[in-house]
ZAVEX-934068 format. One record per residue (C-alpha): x, z, y. Coordinates in steps of 0.001 Angstrom, whole numbers, plus 500000, padded with zeros to 6 digits. Layout:
XZY ...
This chain:
638441789555525820 635261791073524295 634092794456525555 635059797316523176 632033798536521246 630889802155521344 630520801987517557 634257801313517254 635241804501519042 636492807019516429 635434809988518578 631879808662518755 631574807895515051 632873811318513943 630829813362516430 627531814867515340 624820814372517954 622484817355517872 619179816742519624 617804820087520806 614562821127522474 612931824372523580 609356825230524419 609308828170526829 607057830306528951 607761830519532676 606809834051533777 606740834730537517 609812836586538675 611725835965535445 613775833240533836 612037831013531239 611620832637527839 611715830481524686 608834830521522225 610118827684520015 613360825833519368 614163822816517242 617264820770516542 617773817441514781 621175816104513680 621944812435514344 625062810473513421 626127806853513910 625618804652510848 627525801320510922 625144798448511548 622190800777512180 623198802912515132 622393806623515492 620306807830512548 618954811251511535 621188812860508914 618338814766507282 619398818090508833 616901819754511136 615846823210512254 612654824606513766 611560828154514508 608962829962516549 610223832797518762 608495836000519822 608742836188523621 609162839495525446 606034841312526610 606527840174530212 606389836511529143 603347836043526908 602036832718525671 599437831749528261 596212829772527778 597814826882529672 600771826861527288 598397826884524330 596546823891525784 599844822028526260 601664822891523040 599077824260520647 601159827428520242 598916830521520314 599850834164520976 599109835044517355 601482832316516166 604477834068517723 603377837686517359 605302838128514113 608174835775514925 611775836842515410 613393837353518807 615240834564520578 618602836198519885 617875836384516163 616702832778515997 619567831340518042 622131833273516027 620694831705512865 620651828234514408 624213828578515721 625459829513512257 623497826748510536 624673823778512620 626990821570510533 630718821960511188 632802819412513059 632837817776516501 629484818299518202 627632816991521232 624178818270522147 621505815812523272 618463816748525338 615909815209527651 616601816825531043 619478818798529552 619921821475532276 616874823256530846 618431823544527380 621856824370528825 620416827248530857 618440828700527950 621482828562525660 623674830151528330 621162832977528779 621695833898525121 625316832832524729 626404836061523023 624243835084520049 624872831308520010 628461830900521288 629037827490519691 625868825904521022 626192827549524429 629719826203524904 628983822632523788 628562819831526319 625248817968526489 624216814335526756 621159813974528975 618855811132527899 617162811313531298 620477810581533048 621347807883530530 617991806151531037 618463806303534801 621955804777534531 620883801966532194 617429801236533629 617413802146537332 614411799889537823 612075802292536016 609748804290538283 610021807543536328 612382809134533808 610290811905532294 609897811806528527 606284810585528602 607203807817531041 610146806717528877 608020806774525724 605644804366527470 608374802207529038 610141801632525713 606999801512523565 608132804427521412 605643806118519062 604064809052520849 604244812167518663 600943813646517552 602443817047518348 603950816096521693 605247819276523381 606182820859520072 609931821258519782 610653819294516595 608311816440517513 610013816172520892 613424816180519187 612307813337516947 611088811145519795 614171812011521887 616311810819518962 614397807514519006 614905807302522757 618626807956522315 618878805174519740 617119802750522090 619353803704525022 622564803455523010 621449800038521740 621010798953525355 624389800429526270 626069798552523420 624331795290524302 625380795455527941 628789797063527433 627716799892529743 629337802612527604 632307801735525407 633441805168524193 632149808684523752 634148809808526787 632582806973528825 629116807906527575 629583811543528591 630987810493531967 627803808508532602 625206810963531289 626936814187530315 626167817711531419 628746820490531014 627880823595529050 627005826569531229 628760829065528965 632514829758529281 632915830443525563 634811828146523227 636360824775523934 633571822349522999 632626821830526651 636131820538527378 636296818099524470 635383815083526572 
């Protein structure tokens, strides 16, 4: 009997996969503080696999005074203190993003998802839907499907799978775009090998629970 295909699972085909990424400062003695967030909606297309829907979001965020953009962060991301000086606060930005995400079943996708889960949970009062939604971790999925690889960081996976390296690597939207390509490659491998045959199976292999108690999205799978 042939292995059931992930693409034939109704839960998978109706669920919006929202790739999300933050860039954040890491001030001593404090939790990370976002300076940029981006999200990119992906949905399965029959015969083509996960494809961007055309919906995306990107915003700079003004960090608190105790967590300024440092010279090292500018060298890494290109984001300068003056770029965020007039930006909105993280709570304002995440409230807008939470309201803008398309309706319907949702699963977040992130590379090393605990980082995104923690940042969303820190601001859960302003983004209750996002903060209570489970995450699919492409790092965990890569490790499950390709345990032979020596490293599972995003740069290492870009190289291992010969993905196009973004010109603006370490900017949130560019990292979302390459993570979406990575997700497509990994789900193609999962389909080819029969490693994940349903959305519930996929989440069991590489899922991360939401860190917020709000809502019921985290319990969907």
